[in-house]
N, C-alpha and C positions, 0 to 999 in steps of 0.2 A: 791588269789590276783595275778594280772599280775606281771611279773618280773620287768617291768618299774616302777610300783607303789611300789613294794617291795624295789627296789633300792633307790627310792626317800624317802621312809619312813626311811630306814636305814641312808641315807645321812642327813636327817633333825635331826635325833637323834644324830648322830655323830657330826653334826654342833653345836648343843646345848651344848654338853659335850666335845667339841674338846680341851678345855683348859686342859683336863686331859692327853692328848697325851704327852706333855713334862714331866709330872710326871712319866709316864710309861717308857719313854726313859731314864729318869734320874735314876730311880731305877735299871732298868736292866743294864744300862751302868755302874753304880757304882759297881754292882755285878761283871760284866765282868772285870772292872778295877782292883778290888781287886784280882780276880782270876789270872789275868795277872801279877799283881805285886808280887804275891806269887812265881812266877817262877823267881828266882833271877836274871837271866841274861836278862830276856825278856822285862822288863819295863824301861831299861836304855836308853830311847830315847833321842836324842839330843835336845838342846834348839831350834835349827832351825826347827825341825819337830814340836815341841810344838807351836812355833810361827806361823808356817804354818797352823796348825789346828785352831788357834785363828784367823788368817787372813781369812780363809774360812768362819768362823762364822761371822766375821765382814762384809764380803761381803753380807751375808744374811741380817744382820741388816741394812746395807746401802740401800739395795733394799727396805726394809720396810720403812725406813726413807724417801726415795725419793718418794715412793708411797703415804704415809700418808700426807706428806707435800704439795702435789699438788692436793689433792682430797677434795671435799666438804663434809660437814657434812652428816652423815647417808648414806655413800656409802662404805667407806673402814675403817675398824677398828676392835675392839675387841668385837663387839656386840655378846653376847651369850644368855643372858636371853630373849632378845626380839625376837630371831629367825632371820629369813632373813629380812634384812632392805636394801632398795634401793630407795631413793627419786629420783635419776636420774641414767642414765647409763653412766659410765665413758668410753670414747672412745679415749681420747687424752693422750699425754704423754706416760708413761709406759704402759697404757692400750691400746695404739695403736700398741704395739709390742707383748704383751702377755696378756691373759685374766685373769690370776690368779697370779699377781705379789706378793701379800702378802704370798701366799702359797709357791711360789718360794723362797722368802726370808726366810721363816720359815725352808724350806728344808736345805738351806745352813747353817743356824744358828745351827741346830741340827746335820748336817753332820760333822761339825768341831768337835763337842764333841764326836760323834761316832768314828771319826778317832783317837781321842786322846787315846782311849783304846788300840790301836794297834792290835785289834782283827779283822782280815779280815772277819770272818764269822759274827761277830756282825755288821760290817759295811754293808755287803750285806743284812743281815736280816733287818736292819733299813731301807734301801732303799726300799726293797720290802714291808715292813709294811707301810711305809709312802705312797707309791704308792697306795696300796689297800685302806688304810684308807681315804686318801683325794680324791681318785677317786669317792667314793660315795658322799662325801660332795660336790664336784664340780658338780656331776650329779644333785643333789637336787637343788643346787643354779641355775644351768642353766635352770631347769624346771621352777623355780620361776621367773627368769628373762624373759624367753620366754613368759610366761603367762602375765607378767606385761608390757613388752615393745614390744611384737609381732615381726613384720617384722624388726623393727629397730634393735632389738637384733640379730635376725637371720642373717641379712646382715652383721653385724659387726663380729659375731662369725664365719661366713664362711671364712673371710679373716684373722682373728687374731688367732694364735696358742694358744692352751690350756696352755702349760707349758714351752715350749722351745721358747724363744724370737726370733722374726724375726726383726732385727734392721732396715732393709730396709723399714719397714712400719711406722717408727716413725713420729708422728705429734706433733707439739709444744703443751705444756700444755695450757689449757684455763685459769687457775688460777695462781696466783703468789705463791711462796713457803711460807708456814706458819711455821715459827720457833716455834711459841707458840703451835701450834697443835702437832708438833713433840715432843717437850719437855713434853707436857701433856700426849701423848699417848705412847711414846716409852721409857720413863725414866725407867720403870720397866724392859723392855727387856735388856737395856744396863747394868743396875746393875746386873741383874740375870746372864747375859752372863759371866761377869768377875768373879762374885762370884762362879759360878759353875766350871769354869776353875781353879780358885784358890783352891777350895775344892778338886777337882780331883787331882791336882798336889800335894797338901799337903798329901793326903791319900796315893797316890802312892809312894811318896818319903819316907814317914814315915814307911810304911810297909817294904820297902827295906833298912831302916836305912841309907838312903842317906842324905847328908846335902846340896845338891845343889838344893834348892828350886828355882822355877822360880819367881824372884822378880818383873818381869814385870807383871805377873798375880796378885801378892800381891798388888803392888802399884796401878795397874789398878782397882782392887777390892776396895781398900780404897778410891781412887779418885771418882769412880762412886757411892760409897755409900754416900760420902759427897754430891755429886751432887744430888743424889736421895732425901736425907734428906732436902737439901736446896730447891729443887723444891716443895716438899711437904709443906714446910713452906710458900713458895711463893704462892702456890695454895690456902692455907687456909687463908692467911692474905691479899692477894692482888687480883686484877682482871687481872693481867698480863697474866695468863695462861687461861683466859676465852676463850673457843672455840666458835667462832661465825660462823664457817662454817664447 
């Protein structure tokens, strides 16, 4: 099998099971956090550093929210079982400055958690792993999009960078922002983000027998949990979150 075909095959497989990446990062990150916490003086990071880590992750979530809110149905989302899906090619808004904004958002979301461990080697390892993992997924996606959209895709891809945004290329969004779509698609990520930060903080502080838990994480986790439950009820009992685009 040619290398190009092998990379595409690997990318399609990783795309289908890419939801497992957060679990891998979570398990390894938790192990690193425990190891770091056992070194008595090493895990006593300031609340300002903890909040900075949360801020990095929120930047990633914000990128995802902006992307999802302005895109039509079957173009940007969490489709996994269906494989590659693209009813049209997004080229305006955030897609006019970077070709893979959702993966950029994911990177910052998980980078904040990796930073929270305070382990430099784990942070570097995460960045390298993320790069290799998503490089293949992006390659497979681009092969699919090039076959489907031809020269239209090629001309857009020649101008727009893969992962590092070029703000000077920005074009206004074709669609209006959909709050319903964001609430429907990103409620899981918001709740999971605060939940994981809360769990990491509680474990780290408990191992060290510290009492100064980060109540911003705890309150944020509780609020986002209530929001998640409320949105699940709204989705089940009303048509408010019905996604029409």
